[in-house]
N, C-alpha and C positions, 0 to 999 in steps of 0.2 A: 404510567406502570409498569411495573417488572414484576413477572410473578417466578420464585425461583421455588419448584417443587421437593422437601426433600421425599428422601429413595434411601431408608437404614430400614433395623432387625433383623434379630438374630435368628429367627425363625422359630421360639420354644411352643410362645404357646395354638399354634396352631401344628405342630408336633405330632405323625411325622411325614406328613405331606410336605412341610416349609422344611425348611435346614440353611445354614448359613450362606449358601449358596443357590437357595430360590425360597428367601422369606416368603412373605402371606401377600405381600400384592401383586405376587407372580404368577398365585392361588385359577389355574381354569374351574370356576366350577362356581361362578354366577352368569344365567342365559340373559341371554342379550334383543333387543326388540326381533332378529332374528330367528330366536330362537338355537343360536351356536354357543357355547359353551365361551367364556369371555375374563378374563382374569380382574384386576382389582384398577390395576395403572390401564390399563386397554380400553375400559370403563372412560373413569376421570379425563384420561388423555381424549379420548372422540370429547364426554360432555367439554372440556377449555375449544376443542376445535367448530364447535356445537354454538358453544357464546363470542365465539371471534379470539381467545385469548390463550389460544397455543403458540403464535406470534411471538410475543409477547413474555412466553418462559423460557424456560431454564431447568435443568433438573440433575439433580446434587445426590452425588451415591458414590457409592466402594467402589474399588474396582471386583470383587467379585462380584458388581451385578450389572457391568455397564454392559456387557453382550446378552442377558438374561433380556433388557430393553428393549435394544435395538432389536434384536427379534420379535420380539412383542408390538412392538407400535412402531422400527421402523428407524430408519438410518438417519435421519434426518433433525431424526428429535437432538436442541443440543443437551449435553451432559459434559458436567463440569464434573471434575472425580477428585477427589478429598484423596492423598496420602495413606492414609488409613481412617478407620474409623476412631472418632473424638466424639462422639453423640454432636446434635444441634444445634451449640452457643459456636465446637468450629467453623459449622459445617455449614453456620448463615454467617458470622467474619467472613468466608472465604467467596459464597459466592457473593460478599459485599465486595470485596478484596478486584475482585475480577469484572463487575460494574464497575467498579471504579476506574480502576486504571486499564482493564484492554479494553470493557466494550465504551471506555468515553462515557458513559453518562452520568446527570447532571445532577451533584451535589440537591441540588430539591427533589429528584423522586422518590418518588414515591412508592416504593418493596416490596412488595406484600409473599406470606413465606407461610406457607402450605404445606402439608403432606402429601404423599402422591397419592395420597388410598381412600378418601373419606370415600365413607355415600352416600348421596347425597342426592337430589334431584336438582335440573340445571337451575333453578334460580337462584339459588349456596354456588355459584358463578358469575349468577350478573351481579347477589347481594354483595360483594368483592371486588364491584365496581364503585361500591357507593363506599370503599373506607381511602380514595382516594379526598374525594368533597371531608368525609369526617375531618379526614391530618385536618387540612386545613380552613375547615372552618373552626377553629378549637382551637383550641394556647399546647393539643397535648404533644405528647414527644413519643407515645406508642399508642398505634388503638387497637383493643384483640375483634374478634367476632366471638361471641357469646350463642350457647342455646339455655333451654328448660332442661334442667335434672328431669330424670322417669325414676331416679331410684339414685341410693346419697353412696357415693361409688370413694376406692380410693387411687383407681387412676385415673383418674385426671387433672385439669386444677380444674379452681375456685373459685370466680371473678365476681367481687362482690363488691356492685352500683352502690355510691354518695344516697345516703338518706330516702335510699326506694325508686320507683320509676319514676324520671320525670319523662313531661309528656314533652317528649322529638325525638331525634330520628337516631340518641347515640344518650351516652348517662358517662355519665364520671366517671367514675372509680374509685370505691373507697380503700380494698383491698384486695390481695392477686392474693391462692394455695396453690402451693403446685403441693400435687400428692397428699388430701390428707387424712387420717383417718376414716376407718367410715362412722364411730361415732364426731368429732368434728365436722365429719362433712352434714352431720342430718340438722348439724347450728346451724353452719350454714344455711343453707336446704330454708330451714325453717327457720330461720330467727334474723335470716342477710336476705331475703330470694337470690341466693349470687345464681348465678349463672356458671354453667361449666365450661370453659375452656374451650373452640372445640378445635382448634394448635393450629388457628390464624391469628399474625404477628403484624401492621404494618407499621411504616416508620417513611419518615423522609430519607436520605441518604447517606447521609450527611451524617445524620446520629447514628451510626454502626462507626464512619466513620475514625469520629468524633473518641467512640470510645475507644475504638482499636489506638492510637493515637495515650491516651491515654495512661492506654494499661502497660507504654510501651512495648507495641506489639507493628510490625511494618507497614501500611494501610496498601503497597504496592506489591500487585500478584503472585509476580518472582516471586519476593520475598517474604512475603509471608506462604509460601508453599513451598519454603525451602527450610520456612523454622516454623510450621503447624506445628511439632512431637511440642513446640511447646507449650502450643494454648490450651487449658487447663480439660480435661479431658468429663462436659461437662452438662448438663443442659441449660440453653437458652430459656426457659424459666426461673433457673434459681438463681443466672448467674445474670439476665438482663432483668428482667420480668418482677420477682419480688425488690427487684430497689428498684424502680422506676416510682416515684412520685403520682405524674405526669400524664396516664392515664382515663382513656373513655374504650366502650363499648361498644361495639354496635350486636341489637340482638337479630338473632337471625330464625325467624315463627315456623319455620322447612325441617322437611325428617333429616336426620341427621343422626350416625353412625357409625363407630368406631370397630372394622369388625374383625379388631382384634385378638379374639378366641372364638371355639367352636364357638357359645353356644350361639356370643348376641349371631356369629358369621350361619347355620345354617338357620334361623327366624328367616332371611333374605335368597338358600337356594327355593330358588320352584321344581324338586325333582329330590326327592327326600330318595334315592340312591343314585350313582354315581360307581358300575365298573360293571362288571364282572361280579353278581351278586343277589343275593332270593331275605327283602323282611319277610316276617311272617304277620300274617293279616292281626296276629296283635299287637305288633307290635310298636304301639303307638306314640308319634311323633319322638319315631328313632330315622338317622337318616346313615346310614350307608355306602360310607367312599370307598371306591376301592379300587388300587393303580396298578395291580399285578395281578398275571394270567389266569392265576387258580383263583376256584368261585371260594366266596363268603355265604358263610347264612349265619343267621340275623331271629333269632325265634322266641317268641314272646322273651322281648327288652322291652322295657319303653322308658320311655325319656334317656338317651341316649344319644352317643353318634361314634359309630367303630368305623374309623378309622388308619386307609392300612394300606403303606406304601414300602419303599424296597427301604426304607429308614426301619421300621421300625411295622407294630400296631398299636394300636390308641382303642379304649374299649370303655367309656367314661361316661358316667353319666354329666345329663348338660350342665347341670348344677353343681360339679363340682369341678371342671372342666380350666374355670383360672385358671384355678390355681399351676395348672401344670407348669408353668413357666417354673416357678416354685421343686417342680419336684424333676423335669429331669436331669440327668444329670453322665447322663451316653456326650464324647468326646469322640470319635468314629468320624472317618470325614465321609460329604453325601454322601447318599448311595441314588442320587440320580440327579443331573442339569443338564440345566435347556445352554445350547453357547448358537451362536452367528450362524453355524454350520450346519449344527440338527442336534440331538440332545445322546445323551448313553447314560445305563442302567446296570447298575454294578448286580452279579447275578450269586452270581457265589465270592471266599476268600474262604483264603485256604492256610495258615501258619504252617510247615510241612516239620519233621523232627530235626530237621539238616540244622539249620534258619529259614532258610527262603519261602519265601513266598510264593501261593498265584490267588492272582486274582481273573476274574474273569465282566465280564463287561459284552452288554447289547449294543453296540453303537446306530446310529437313524445319519445318515448325511446327504440330505436336499442335494437333489440336482442341482449341478451347477458352483456346488462349494468341493472347502478342500481340508485336513488339516493337516497340520507338517507345512513344510519340509524345519527336519529335526532326528536327534537322536540322543538315548541312551545311555548307562556308560553300565548299568548292575543289575538292568532284567533283559530275559526273550520278549516278541512279540509272536507273539502265529492267528494271522486274520482268516477268517472262511468268513467271502462271502456268502451270508442266504435269499442274496432280492440283489435284484439288479444290477450296471453295470460301469466303468469305472478301468480307472487305471496309478496301476501302481510306479510310483516312485522309488528306488533305491539303489542308492548314489549314481543318481541321478541317470539312468537307464531304464526308461518306464515300458512299461510290464502292462497289457491290454488282460483284466480280467472284470467274470462275470460269476452267475447262482459256481455252487459247490466248488471255486480255487481257491489255491490253500501257500499265498504267503509267510513263506517266515525268517522275521528278520533277529539279526543280533547282535552283540552290545557295539555301539561305535559306526555301525554300519548308520544312513543319511537315510531320511524313510521316509511317505508321505503317502499322501491319496488324494483323487478326482474324480468325482460322481458323475455321472454323464447322465446316473435321470439316478432318482432315492437310491438307494443304496441302503440296504442292513447289514451288516457284517458280526461274527462272535473273537473277540479285542480275544485274549489269553493271556493274563504277562506270570512270567515264572524270574524267577532271583530277588534279589531286595527292587522290589519299591516304597516307592520312597514319589511323594510328586513333583522334589528339588529335584528328579533326575528326568533334567528335560533343556537341551540343546537347542534352538533354533537358528535356521540358517537360508538363507535368502534366495527364494530358486523361482526362475519364469513361468510360468502352470502352462504359457503359451507360446514358449520355443520348443529345441528339439535342444538345447544345450544350454547345461548349466550350471 
């Protein structure tokens, strides 16, 4: 059995902590057994290791999340990179072609698709192993995992079992309805004993390979990669599941949550205050998460979430928080981002009267890591070292730097930096600032020659 974990998301439901570069699965606001803060993806990968499934797993994601995944769960985690975001059907199709044509997985092998961030106990992952037996014991082409709904929601797919529940480990599926209205959800639950779809799909590899051939798409990974833009931008639920008649569902009786909105996420947080702030005693069932250094005070505000980050400030009633995605209209660059080498936070941005821009970042660089070797054409950069030590490379020349040293880098000058120990610096960019204004050059950091 092979597992494919889908890691995507635009980051709007948990704004302002999440953004295009840091989706919800990377937010370190859950507490593990060692009382350390961890993200959803760290929690899930550890559960896969405990259940012996990590070695059979691969994560499918887009280019913007690769560094974050490596940073949080290690360089040895197998990652499949989509050329662009095109929803879950293209991602699953690409993963299937990779398993088939690159890894040489048998067409008879069972493939299980699941999100990278379900909030479940370890039993959930042991239950995944039963999907292989279910597919082999039934004549079904698809096997799903379902959980009993706790309320009528329009966020999930609904699985309607055939003629109620039978006395067996799995049930034939009469209907699959993706994201109905709340009114439709009430009927599905009350009249049809419908289950929520947990985002889990199991099939034999041959099933998707055949579907690609039927759609006139290549099954060879390299060819599909080149034609990825041709794939319809649609979810697997709409493109495949709603069209399939031979489906079974395996019920899961344990706890399952999609921590995709502030009201559901805060229910699982072990602390009501993260960061620099104060919650008054009469602020009941309120959570404050502050990523900035400035203090935030919440006074007499109950049933609310207050989230503060470089991207913005949210003050919301918890019940209203699921509407956040529909309200967000901001289209600015992410103000905080993690990478393999460390992280950065945007401190200030100003556009001057002459059209030039000024962008100030606080950059954290981990010991032994580098960024660069690169050049910009439209901006000047000034680095001020505020902690740690390392060496800066300017046009191939190495310069040792430590606290209070200042380095000025003019346009077209090749430059980079290597941290000897954990380092922090303030970077001020001036000129025309665009993300595309960067050219990378090869450089041997452990040699004295360019």
